[in-house]
TORKOL-4160 file (C-alpha; in steps of 0.2 Angstrom, whole numbers, padded with zeros to 4 digits, m for minus):
121
<pt num="1" X="m0092" Y="m0040" Z="m0223"/>
<pt num="2" X="m0084" Y="m0022" Z="m0221"/>
<pt num="3" X="m0095" Y="m0015" Z="m0208"/>
<pt num="4" X="m0090" Y="m0033" Z="m0198"/>
<pt num="5" X="m0072" Y="m0030" Z="m0200"/>
<pt num="6" X="m0075" Y="m0010" Z="m0195"/>
<pt num="7" X="m0086" Y="m0016" Z="m0180"/>
<pt num="8" X="m0071" Y="m0028" Z="m0174"/>
<pt num="9" X="m0057" Y="m0016" Z="m0176"/>
<pt num="10" X="m0068" Y="m0002" Z="m0167"/>
<pt num="11" X="m0072" Y="m0015" Z="m0153"/>
<pt num="12" X="m0055" Y="m0022" Z="m0151"/>
<pt num="13" X="m0047" Y="m0003" Z="m0151"/>
<pt num="14" X="m0060" Y="0002" Z="m0138"/>
<pt num="15" X="m0056" Y="m0015" Z="m0127"/>
<pt num="16" X="m0038" Y="m0010" Z="m0128"/>
<pt num="17" X="m0041" Y="0011" Z="m0122"/>
<pt num="18" X="m0049" Y="0004" Z="m0108"/>
<pt num="19" X="m0036" Y="m0008" Z="m0103"/>
<pt num="20" X="m0023" Y="0005" Z="m0102"/>
<pt num="21" X="m0031" Y="0016" Z="m0091"/>
<pt num="22" X="m0022" Y="0020" Z="m0075"/>
<pt num="23" X="m0028" Y="0026" Z="m0057"/>
<pt num="24" X="m0017" Y="0037" Z="m0045"/>
<pt num="25" X="m0022" Y="0045" Z="m0029"/>
<pt num="26" X="m0015" Y="0051" Z="m0015"/>
<pt num="27" X="m0018" Y="0052" Z="0004"/>
<pt num="28" X="m0015" Y="0068" Z="0015"/>
<pt num="29" X="m0009" Y="0067" Z="0034"/>
<pt num="30" X="m0002" Y="0049" Z="0036"/>
<pt num="31" X="0007" Y="0043" Z="0051"/>
<pt num="32" X="m0003" Y="0032" Z="0062"/>
<pt num="33" X="0000" Y="0016" Z="0049"/>
<pt num="34" X="0019" Y="0019" Z="0053"/>
<pt num="35" X="0016" Y="0019" Z="0070"/>
<pt num="36" X="0005" Y="0003" Z="0070"/>
<pt num="37" X="0020" Y="m0005" Z="0060"/>
<pt num="38" X="0032" Y="0000" Z="0073"/>
<pt num="39" X="0020" Y="m0005" Z="0089"/>
<pt num="40" X="0016" Y="m0021" Z="0079"/>
<pt num="41" X="0033" Y="m0025" Z="0069"/>
<pt num="42" X="0035" Y="m0042" Z="0080"/>
<pt num="43" X="0017" Y="m0047" Z="0075"/>
<pt num="44" X="0019" Y="m0042" Z="0056"/>
<pt num="45" X="0028" Y="m0052" Z="0045"/>
<pt num="46" X="0026" Y="m0039" Z="0029"/>
<pt num="47" X="0022" Y="m0021" Z="0030"/>
<pt num="48" X="0005" Y="m0025" Z="0019"/>
<pt num="49" X="m0001" Y="m0036" Z="0036"/>
<pt num="50" X="m0004" Y="m0018" Z="0043"/>
<pt num="51" X="m0024" Y="m0014" Z="0038"/>
<pt num="52" X="m0019" Y="0002" Z="0029"/>
<pt num="53" X="m0007" Y="m0003" Z="0019"/>
<pt num="54" X="m0015" Y="m0020" Z="0016"/>
<pt num="55" X="m0030" Y="m0010" Z="0009"/>
<pt num="56" X="m0018" Y="0000" Z="m0003"/>
<pt num="57" X="m0009" Y="m0015" Z="m0009"/>
<pt num="58" X="m0026" Y="m0023" Z="m0015"/>
<pt num="59" X="m0031" Y="m0009" Z="m0025"/>
<pt num="60" X="m0015" Y="m0010" Z="m0032"/>
<pt num="61" X="m0018" Y="m0027" Z="m0037"/>
<pt num="62" X="m0035" Y="m0025" Z="m0043"/>
<pt num="63" X="m0034" Y="m0011" Z="m0051"/>
<pt num="64" X="m0015" Y="m0007" Z="m0053"/>
<pt num="65" X="m0017" Y="0009" Z="m0043"/>
<pt num="66" X="m0001" Y="0021" Z="m0041"/>
<pt num="67" X="m0003" Y="0028" Z="m0024"/>
<pt num="68" X="0008" Y="0043" Z="m0016"/>
<pt num="69" X="0006" Y="0045" Z="0002"/>
<pt num="70" X="0009" Y="0061" Z="0012"/>
<pt num="71" X="0016" Y="0059" Z="0027"/>
<pt num="72" X="0016" Y="0070" Z="0045"/>
<pt num="73" X="0035" Y="0071" Z="0053"/>
<pt num="74" X="0027" Y="0067" Z="0069"/>
<pt num="75" X="0009" Y="0065" Z="0078"/>
<pt num="76" X="0005" Y="0064" Z="0098"/>
<pt num="77" X="0020" Y="0057" Z="0106"/>
<pt num="78" X="0026" Y="0048" Z="0088"/>
<pt num="79" X="0039" Y="0053" Z="0076"/>
<pt num="80" X="0045" Y="0045" Z="0059"/>
<pt num="81" X="0062" Y="0046" Z="0069"/>
<pt num="82" X="0055" Y="0031" Z="0078"/>
<pt num="83" X="0048" Y="0021" Z="0064"/>
<pt num="84" X="0053" Y="0003" Z="0064"/>
<pt num="85" X="0066" Y="m0002" Z="0049"/>
<pt num="86" X="0061" Y="m0018" Z="0050"/>
<pt num="87" X="0050" Y="m0017" Z="0033"/>
<pt num="88" X="0062" Y="m0005" Z="0023"/>
<pt num="89" X="0063" Y="m0019" Z="0009"/>
<pt num="90" X="0043" Y="m0020" Z="0007"/>
<pt num="91" X="0042" Y="m0002" Z="0003"/>
<pt num="92" X="0056" Y="m0003" Z="m0008"/>
<pt num="93" X="0051" Y="m0018" Z="m0017"/>
<pt num="94" X="0035" Y="m0008" Z="m0020"/>
<pt num="95" X="0042" Y="0008" Z="m0026"/>
<pt num="96" X="0036" Y="0006" Z="m0043"/>
<pt num="97" X="0019" Y="0009" Z="m0037"/>
<pt num="98" X="0020" Y="0016" Z="m0020"/>
<pt num="99" X="0028" Y="0034" Z="m0016"/>
<pt num="100" X="0032" Y="0043" Z="0002"/>
<pt num="101" X="0031" Y="0064" Z="0003"/>
<pt num="102" X="0031" Y="0074" Z="0017"/>
<pt num="103" X="0015" Y="0084" Z="0021"/>
<pt num="104" X="0019" Y="0094" Z="0035"/>
<pt num="105" X="0028" Y="0092" Z="0052"/>
<pt num="106" X="0015" Y="0089" Z="0061"/>
<pt num="107" X="m0003" Y="0093" Z="0060"/>
<pt num="108" X="m0009" Y="0109" Z="0069"/>
<pt num="109" X="m0023" Y="0111" Z="0080"/>
<pt num="110" X="m0041" Y="0110" Z="0074"/>
<pt num="111" X="m0031" Y="0106" Z="0056"/>
<pt num="112" X="m0032" Y="0087" Z="0054"/>
<pt num="113" X="m0042" Y="0075" Z="0044"/>
<pt num="114" X="m0054" Y="0064" Z="0053"/>
<pt num="115" X="m0055" Y="0050" Z="0042"/>
<pt num="116" X="m0068" Y="0042" Z="0051"/>
<pt num="117" X="m0059" Y="0027" Z="0060"/>
<pt num="118" X="m0046" Y="0024" Z="0045"/>
<pt num="119" X="m0029" Y="0016" Z="0053"/>
<pt num="120" X="m0018" Y="0026" Z="0042"/>
<pt num="121" X="m0024" Y="0044" Z="0049"/>
């Protein structure tokens, strides 16, 4: 009987330890998703209609992931100063799991990440 109780206690503790694990990841060189939001602000009803933001929101919902996005200020004729403010409330409401920081003013020539078609980069 004691072995069964110890097994159940061990099992319960193990399950709870796995239940509290968390994931956090960051993405560098983000800007194109903001340009996409701005160009499609009439098409999107939420910031999370934009494909990259939709993807990271799905990771948050599925895994309780926390995400940090490190942004360029400008790239190829678009700057964050031009970004629409229409979705500011979406980002404020997501601030418990989605953070933004500045990575660089602009990409240096030959020093950019090619994300293989990622909408964000």
